[in-house]
BAMAR-915487 format. One record per atom (N, C-alpha, C): residue in one letter; y, x, z. Coordinates in steps of 0.2 Angstrom, whole numbers, padded with zeros to 4 digits, always signed. Example, Ala and Ser with C-alpha at 12.3 -4.5 7.8 and 13.67 -1.06 7.14 Angstrom:
// residues 2
a-0028+0066+0039a-0022+0062+0039a-0016+0066+0039s-0011+0064+0035s-0005+0068+0036s+0000+0064+0039
This chain:
// residues 209
m+0386+0510+0342m+0388+0515+0347m+0394+0519+0345e+0399+0519+0349e+0405+0523+0347e+0404+0530+0350l+0405+0535+0346l+0405+0542+0349l+0411+0544+0352l+0411+0547+0358l+0417+0549+0362l+0417+0556+0363i+0423+0559+0363i+0423+0567+0364i+0429+0568+0369k+0427+0571+0374k+0432+0573+0379k+0433+0581+0379t+0439+0583+0379t+0441+0590+0379t+0443+0592+0386i+0440+0597+0389i+0441+0600+0395i+0443+0608+0394k+0449+0610+0397k+0451+0617+0396k+0447+0621+0401n+0444+0626+0399n+0440+0631+0403n+0445+0635+0407k+0443+0638+0413k+0447+0642+0417k+0443+0648+0419p+0445+0654+0420p+0452+0656+0419p+0454+0657+0412i+0449+0658+0407i+0451+0659+0400i+0452+0652+0397d+0457+0652+0393d+0459+0645+0391d+0455+0644+0384s+0449+0643+0385s+0444+0641+0379s+0443+0633+0380n+0440+0630+0375n+0438+0623+0375n+0431+0622+0377c+0430+0617+0382c+0424+0614+0383c+0424+0606+0380f+0419+0604+0377f+0419+0597+0375f+0413+0593+0378i+0414+0587+0379i+0408+0582+0381i+0408+0577+0376l+0402+0577+0373l+0400+0571+0368l+0396+0566+0371y+0399+0560+0371y+0395+0554+0375y+0397+0547+0372n+0394+0542+0375n+0396+0535+0373n+0396+0531+0379n+0399+0525+0378n+0399+0521+0384n+0393+0516+0385s+0388+0517+0381s+0382+0513+0382s+0376+0517+0385s+0377+0523+0386s+0371+0527+0389s+0374+0533+0394s+0370+0535+0398s+0372+0540+0403s+0371+0547+0400d+0367+0547+0394d+0366+0554+0391d+0372+0557+0388c+0373+0563+0388c+0379+0567+0385c+0377+0574+0383i+0381+0577+0379i+0380+0584+0377i+0386+0588+0379i+0385+0594+0382i+0391+0598+0384i+0391+0604+0379v+0397+0605+0377v+0398+0611+0372v+0402+0616+0375d+0400+0622+0376d+0404+0628+0378d+0407+0627+0385p+0403+0626+0390p+0406+0626+0397p+0408+0633+0399g+0414+0635+0399g+0416+0641+0401g+0420+0642+0408t+0419+0637+0412t+0422+0638+0419t+0416+0639+0424e+0416+0644+0428e+0410+0645+0432e+0408+0639+0437d+0413+0636+0440d+0411+0631+0445d+0411+0624+0442c+0413+0623+0436c+0413+0617+0432c+0416+0611+0435c+0421+0613+0439c+0424+0608+0444c+0427+0602+0440d+0431+0603+0435d+0434+0597+0431d+0429+0594+0427l+0424+0598+0424l+0419+0595+0420l+0414+0590+0425l+0412+0593+0431l+0408+0589+0435l+0411+0582+0437l+0418+0583+0439l+0422+0577+0440l+0422+0572+0435f+0423+0574+0429f+0422+0569+0423f+0415+0566+0423l+0410+0570+0423l+0403+0568+0423l+0402+0562+0428n+0404+0564+0434n+0403+0559+0440n+0407+0553+0439q+0413+0553+0436q+0417+0547+0436q+0414+0543+0430n+0411+0546+0425n+0409+0542+0419n+0401+0541+0420k+0398+0543+0425k+0391+0542+0426k+0387+0545+0421l+0388+0551+0419l+0385+0555+0413l+0380+0560+0416v+0375+0561+0412v+0370+0566+0414v+0369+0570+0408p+0370+0577+0408p+0369+0581+0402p+0362+0583+0401g+0360+0582+0395g+0353+0584+0394g+0353+0591+0390n+0358+0592+0386n+0359+0598+0382n+0366+0601+0383i+0365+0608+0382i+0372+0612+0382i+0372+0616+0375i+0376+0614+0371i+0377+0618+0365i+0382+0623+0365l+0379+0629+0363l+0384+0635+0364l+0385+0637+0357t+0392+0638+0355t+0394+0640+0348t+0393+0647+0347h+0393+0651+0353h+0392+0658+0353h+0391+0661+0360e+0390+0667+0360e+0388+0671+0366e+0393+0673+0371h+0400+0673+0369h+0405+0676+0373h+0406+0673+0380f+0408+0677+0385f+0408+0675+0392f+0412+0669+0393d+0418+0668+0390d+0423+0663+0391d+0420+0656+0388h+0415+0656+0385h+0412+0650+0383h+0405+0648+0386i+0403+0652+0391i+0396+0651+0394i+0396+0652+0402m+0402+0653+0405m+0402+0654+0412m+0399+0649+0416g+0399+0642+0414g+0397+0637+0418g+0390+0635+0416v+0386+0638+0412v+0380+0636+0410v+0375+0637+0416n+0375+0642+0420n+0370+0643+0426n+0371+0637+0431k+0377+0635+0432k+0379+0630+0437k+0376+0623+0434l+0377+0622+0428l+0374+0615+0425l+0367+0615+0425i+0364+0621+0423i+0356+0621+0423i+0354+0620+0430d+0357+0623+0435d+0355+0622+0442d+0355+0614+0444l+0360+0611+0442l+0362+0604+0444l+0357+0599+0440f+0357+0600+0433f+0354+0595+0429f+0348+0597+0425n+0346+0604+0425n+0340+0606+0422n+0341+0605+0414c+0347+0607+0412c+0349+0606+0405c+0345+0610+0400n+0344+0609+0394n+0342+0613+0389n+0348+0617+0386i+0347+0623+0384i+0352+0627+0380i+0351+0626+0373v+0355+0624+0369v+0355+0624+0362v+0359+0629+0359c+0356+0634+0355c+0360+0640+0352c+0357+0643+0347s+0360+0648+0344s+0356+0652+0339s+0352+0657+0342e+0348+0661+0338e+0343+0665+0341e+0347+0672+0344k+0352+0674+0340k+0356+0680+0343k+0360+0678+0349c+0362+0672+0349c+0366+0670+0355c+0361+0669+0361l+0355+0667+0360l+0350+0667+0366l+0349+0674+0368e+0348+0679+0364e+0347+0686+0366e+0353+0688+0370y+0359+0687+0368y+0365+0690+0371y+0367+0687+0377i+0366+0680+0378i+0369+0677+0384i+0365+0680+0390g+0359+0683+0389g+0356+0685+0395g+0357+0693+0396d+0362+0696+0393d+0364+0703+0394d+0372+0703+0395k+0373+0706+0401k+0380+0706+0403k+0385+0710+0399k+0382+0715+0395k+0386+0719+0391k+0387+0715+0384k+0382+0712+0382k+0382+0709+0375k+0386+0702+0376n+0386+0699+0381n+0390+0693+0382n+0397+0695+0384l+0399+0701+0385l+0405+0704+0386l+0408+0702+0393s+0404+0699+0398s+0406+0697+0404s+0408+0703+0409v+0404+0709+0408v+0405+0715+0412v+0411+0718+0411f+0414+0717+0405f+0420+0720+0403f+0426+0716+0405q+0425+0710+0407q+0430+0706+0410q+0432+0707+0417n+0426+0709+0421n+0428+0710+0429n+0423+0715+0431q+0420+0720+0427q+0416+0725+0429q+0410+0723+0433v+0409+0717+0434v+0402+0715+0437v+0398+0711+0432g+0401+0706+0429g+0397+0702+0424g+0392+0697+0426f+0389+0694+0422f+0384+0689+0424f+0379+0688+0418e+0373+0685+0419e+0368+0684+0414e+0366+0677+0415i+0365+0673+0409i+0363+0666+0409i+0355+0665+0409k+0353+0661+0413k+0346+0659+0414k+0344+0656+0407t+0338+0657+0405t+0336+0655+0398t+0329+0652+0398k+0328+0647+0403k+0321+0645+0404k+0320+0639+0399n+0325+0635+0398n+0325+0629+0393n+0329+0630+0387v+0326+0632+0382v+0330+0634+0376v+0328+0630+0370i+0332+0627+0366i+0331+0625+0359i+0335+0629+0354l+0331+0632+0350l+0335+0636+0344l+0338+0631+0339a+0344+0631+0338a+0347+0627+0334a+0344+0627+0327s+0342+0632+0324s+0339+0633+0318s+0333+0629+0317n+0330+0627+0322n+0323+0624+0322n+0324+0616+0323e+0329+0614+0325e+0330+0607+0328e+0335+0603+0324v+0335+0596+0324v+0340+0592+0323v+0341+0588+0329l+0346+0588+0332l+0347+0585+0338l+0350+0578+0337k+0349+0573+0342k+0352+0567+0341k+0356+0565+0347l+0362+0561+0346l+0365+0558+0352l+0366+0551+0350g+0362+0546+0353g+0362+0539+0351g+0360+0539+0344n+0364+0536+0340n+0362+0535+0332n+0364+0540+0328y+0367+0546+0331y+0370+0551+0327y+0366+0557+0327n+0365+0560+0321n+0362+0567+0320n+0367+0572+0321i+0365+0578+0324i+0369+0584+0325i+0366+0589+0320e+0370+0592+0316e+0367+0597+0311e+0370+0604+0312f+0367+0609+0311f+0369+0616+0313f+0369+0620+0307k+0374+0625+0307k+0374+0630+0302k+0376+0637+0306e+0372+0642+0304e+0375+0649+0307e+0381+0651+0303t+0386+0652+0307t+0393+0654+0304t+0395+0661+0307l+0392+0666+0305l+0394+0673+0307l+0401+0675+0305g+0403+0681+0309g+0410+0683+0307g+0413+0685+0314h+0413+0680+0318h+0416+0682+0325h+0411+0685+0329s+0405+0683+0329s+0400+0687+0333s+0393+0685+0329l+0388+0689+0332l+0381+0688+0328l+0378+0682+0330g+0380+0679+0336g+0377+0673+0338g+0381+0666+0336s+0386+0667+0332s+0390+0661+0331s+0387+0656+0326l+0388+0650+0328l+0386+0644+0324l+0391+0638+0324s+0391+0634+0319s+0395+0628+0319s+0390+0622+0319f+0393+0616+0321f+0388+0610+0320f+0393+0605+0320w+0390+0599+0317w+0394+0593+0316w+0390+0587+0317i+0394+0582+0320i+0391+0576+0322i+0396+0570+0319n+0393+0566+0315n+0398+0561+0311n+0403+0565+0308k+0410+0564+0309k+0415+0567+0306k+0419+0572+0310n+0415+0575+0315n+0417+0580+0320n+0414+0586+0319l+0418+0592+0318l+0415+0599+0317l+0417+0603+0322f+0412+0606+0325f+0413+0611+0331f+0412+0618+0328t+0417+0622+0329t+0417+0629+0325t+0417+0635+0330g+0418+0634+0337g+0418+0640+0341g+0425+0644+0339d+0424+0650+0339d+0429+0655+0338d+0429+0657+0330v+0425+0654+0326v+0425+0656+0319v+0431+0653+0315l+0433+0647+0318l+0439+0644+0314l+0443+0640+0319i+0449+0643+0320i+0455+0641+0325i+0461+0640+0321e+0464+0634+0321e+0470+0632+0317e+0475+0638+0317n+0477+0640+0311n+0483+0645+0310n+0482+0651+0315t+0476+0653+0316t+0475+0659+0320t+0470+0663+0316k+0471+0670+0315k+0466+0674+0312k+0460+0675+0317t+0454+0674+0314t+0448+0675+0317t+0447+0682+0319i+0445+0683+0326i+0444+0690+0328i+0438+0692+0326t+0438+0698+0323t+0431+0701+0320t+0431+0708+0323k+0435+0710+0327k+0434+0717+0330k+0430+0718+0336l+0427+0712+0339l+0423+0713+0344l+0416+0715+0342p+0411+0717+0346p+0405+0719+0344p+0401+0713+0340g+0399+0714+0334g+0395+0709+0330g+0400+0706+0325g+0406+0707+0326g+0411+0704+0321g+0411+0707+0314c+0412+0703+0309c+0412+0706+0302c+0416+0702+0298i+0421+0705+0295i+0426+0701+0290i+0422+0698+0284n+0417+0702+0282n+0414+0700+0276n+0409+0694+0278q+0406+0694+0283q+0402+0688+0286q+0407+0682+0287l+0412+0684+0290l+0417+0678+0291l+0419+0675+0284k+0420+0679+0279k+0422+0676+0273k+0417+0671+0270n+0411+0674+0271n+0405+0670+0269n+0404+0663+0273s+0405+0664+0279s+0405+0658+0283s+0410+0653+0282l+0417+0655+0281l+0422+0650+0279l+0421+0647+0272k+0418+0651+0267k+0417+0649+0261k+0411+0643+0261l+0406+0644+0266l+0401+0639+0267l+0404+0633+0270l+0408+0633+0275l+0411+0627+0278l+0416+0624+0273n+0419+0628+0269n+0424+0625+0264n+0420+0621+0259e+0415+0623+0257e+0410+0620+0252e+0408+0613+0255l+0406+0613+0261l+0403+0608+0264l+0408+0602+0265f+0415+0604+0267f+0419+0599+0270f+0426+0599+0267c+0427+0603+0262c+0434+0603+0259c+0436+0596+0256q+0432+0592+0254q+0433+0585+0252q+0433+0580+0257s+0432+0582+0263s+0430+0577+0269s+0436+0576+0273d+0436+0571+0278d+0441+0570+0283d+0438+0572+0289m+0435+0578+0289m+0432+0581+0295m+0437+0583+0300i+0436+0581+0307i+0440+0584+0312i+0437+0590+0315v+0441+0595+0316v+0438+0602+0318v+0440+0602+0326y+0435+0604+0330y+0435+0605+0337y+0434+0613+0338p+0439+0617+0339p+0438+0624+0339p+0437+0627+0346g+0435+0633+0346g+0434+0636+0353g+0440+0637+0357h+0446+0637+0354h+0452+0638+0357h+0458+0634+0354g+0463+0631+0357g+0468+0628+0354g+0467+0620+0353e+0471+0617+0349e+0470+0610+0348e+0466+0608+0342i+0463+0602+0342i+0459+0600+0336i+0464+0599+0330f+0461+0599+0324f+0465+0598+0318f+0460+0596+0313m+0463+0594+0307m+0460+0591+0301m+0457+0597+0297f+0451+0597+0295f+0449+0602+0291f+0452+0603+0284n+0454+0598+0281n+0457+0598+0274n+0465+0600+0275k+0467+0602+0281k+0474+0604+0281k+0474+0612+0283i+0468+0615+0282i+0468+0622+0284i+0470+0626+0278d+0474+0631+0280d+0477+0637+0275d+0472+0643+0277f+0467+0644+0273f+0463+0649+0275f+0466+0656+0274k+0472+0657+0271k+0475+0663+0272k+0477+0665+0279n+0478+0660+0283n+0480+0661+0290n+0474+0663+0295i+0468+0662+0292i+0462+0663+0296i+0459+0670+0295i+0459+0673+0289i+0456+0679+0287i+0461+0685+0288
């Protein structure tokens, strides 16, 4: 089974949504759906006859979760996230959406898998999770085969934002140290929350902290 990854740019905030799938099954996983109507995402799912069973959230901020309610209504998906992320996505202040448009939104949390308690599978591949704090209290990273998804903790040549609620420079340093210990000798491809994909072994950590 070949693992395929499709990138879709969220709107109106230019964050990344990813679809993990293969050509031998209708099952897929969606990562960080941050467009409210999910129009481009749903078009891709329909064209490729894909049905999402799980939505993985790298963290709780509104620009990464705006499409979750739409997808739950359509597909009854599970939400896979950290414990703090679960707490915060149901609060319009803690997910920061109220500060974006003074109205905000809350995510439905009826079908939830806590990433710390589970090892997910997609076909023959295992998905492994690590809590990677620093950008927010709900941040996690995960990897499948040679593909690492980091949310907003690690973006190429961009200083990680730690000034939002729950951000912490010392926690960020610990998270980056952990990731570096795990992957510095590997040919891991990084799929960040914003920007383009890049190779982990090309990171200059002086540009991140």
